[in-house]
C-alpha positions, -999 to +999 in steps of 0.1 A: -652+265-500-662+230-511-643+198-513-642+198-551-623+231-552-599+218-525-593+187-545-585+208-575-560+229-556-543+198-541-541+182-576-524+213-590-499+213-561-490+176-564-490+174-602-473+207-610-498+224-632-534+229-644-531+206-673-516+177-652-543+183-626-570+181-652-556+147-663-554+136-627-590+145-619-603+135-654-617+169-662-609+198-685-583+225-680-608+253-682-628+236-654-596+235-633-590+272-639-626+281-629-624+261-598-591+276-588-603+312-594-634+305-573-613+292-544-589+321-545-619+345-545-634+328-514-600+328-496-592+364-504-556+357-514-537+343-543-526+307-542-504+309-573-484+334-592-489+331-630-454+333-645-450+327-682-480+304-683-470+284-652-486+283-618-460+290-591-473+286-555-472+317-534-461+316-498-497+318-488-505+289-512-478+268-496-490+275-461-526+267-472-515+235-488-499+223-456-533+226-439-551+209-469-527+179-467-534+175-429-571+176-435-570+152-464-553+127-442-582+129-419-606+125-448-587+094-460-591+079-425-628+086-426-630+069-460-610+039-447-632+036-416-664+039-437-651+011-459-643-011-429-678-005-415-694-014-448-672-045-451-679-060-417-715-048-414-724-046-378-688-043-366-659-063-354-646-078-322-609-086-313-602-115-290-569-129-277-564-160-255-537-180-238-531-214-254-548-235-227-582-220-236-574-209-271-577-242-290-609-256-275-630-232-254-626-199-273-632-214-308-664-229-296-674-195-283-665-179-316-686-204-335-717-198-312-712-160-315-708-160-352-740-180-357-758-152-340-738-124-355-729-135-390-720-100-402-695-094-374-658-100-381-639-117-353-601-111-351-586-138-330-551-146-317-536-173-295-506-158-276-488-162-244-505-147-214-481-117-211-487-108-248-525-111-243-522-087-214-503-062-234-528-064-263-556-057-239-538-029-220-530-011-252-566-012-264-556-032-295-580-060-284-614-060-268-614-093-247-585-114-234-581-146-215-548-150-196-532-170-168-531-153-134-493-149-132-495-118-154-492-082-142-528-070-140-521-033-137-536-013-166-564-038-174-598-047-160-597-083-148-619-109-132-616-146-126-629-166-156-623-202-146-603-223-121-602-258-135-584-286-117-552-299-133-551-334-147-523-358-155-518-368-191-497-398-202-494-423-231-525-444-231-505-476-224-483-460-196-480-482-165-496-454-144-527-454-166-538-483-145-541-460-114-573-442-107-555-413-092-519-401-096-499-390-065-466-373-061-449-406-051-460-420-085-439-394-103-406-399-085-380-405-112-406-404-140-399-387-173-418-355-167-432-328-191-433-296-171-450-263-176-428-231-177-411-222-144-432-190-140-465-209-144-485-208-111-494-245-114-457-253-121-448-234-089-474-253-069-462-286-083-426-278-074-437-271-038-456-304-037-427-323-050-404-307-025-428-315+004-429-351-006-392-355-014-401-364-050-378-357-080-394-362-114-370-363-143-379-332-163-375-338-200-393-307-215-404-273-202-430-255-221-456-228-214-482-247-235-503-275-221-513-286-256-476-293-262-474-314-231-505-334-242-490-340-277-457-351-263-474-374-239-493-389-269-459-395-285-448-416-255-424-391-241-436-388-206-463-376-181-474-341-173-501-319-158-523-298-180-554-276-180-584-300-188-596-275-214-566-285-234-579-320-240-616-312-242-637-334-265-607-357-269-590-333-292-557-351-287-558-389-291-534-416-277-534-403-241-548-414-208-561-388-184-561-392-146-568-368-116-538-357-095-538-356-057-534-333-039-555-311-063-539-282-081-559-256-099-553-234-129-567-199-128-576-179-159-585-143-159-609-124-182-593-092-193-608-059-207-591-026-216-595+000-188-613+024-211-629-002-234-665+005-244-689-021-230-705-027-263-733-051-270-709-072-291-684-075-263-712-084-238-726-110-262-692-126-268-684-127-231-717-144-225-707-171-251-674-176-233-692-183-200-718-205-217-690-227-232-671-228-200-703-238-180-711-265-206-677-280-203-678-280-165-712-298-165-699-324-190-667-329-170 
């Protein structure tokens, strides 16, 4: 058997006859007939009954066609994969990140990586940490960055960075005159809070309770970048991951340290059975290089 004869048989089955199959395959009807006869001789059974000039599939022909369809699906997948490999050249890498690192650190790593691997396609998504974890656990993505409150079962994980939280506020806020912000400074202040399940939010709640402080929470959001933008709009003060405001990406804010110190903790995630490819290793190296450069600059 060869693939051409199989294609002829499949074309007859889906088109309903030798003439229609010839049109479908852009060939002659005699060529279709010769190919069919050759296939039947090789198989040792008839695929069609010839009834008043029509080809009617035999029971054996129907069973054989079911197998042909299944194998053609596999061939179509091979063709698709070959096209993808041709399109992206050396390959592709899939990255997902939480928002705090997703708008500054990771894009810088992507830029550095792409300069060294211009033929590699990078698929990138910024999602919540729980979604990032699910994308990695399912094997849909190769590398993930997520906050440490996620369920780490089903993924390989290691600590990526533990930056100290900073206070952001409108640049002309009265507290911008302070060199350090303390819990007492925030009593009664309009406050932009992280989501209740965030580990830094939980730590802040404990600190406020210990100091008998009650900030006036205006907004709760899982995204530090949202807190920084709202602060720039004059809405209040909040704590964010310093990577959110790297390189002054958001203007109109003042940034001050907070005492006692509170630290974010981001994890680097990998699928449990993910291949440790050269591309994954190279991209991971760029992530650490950008992280280290930021920490030195900070």
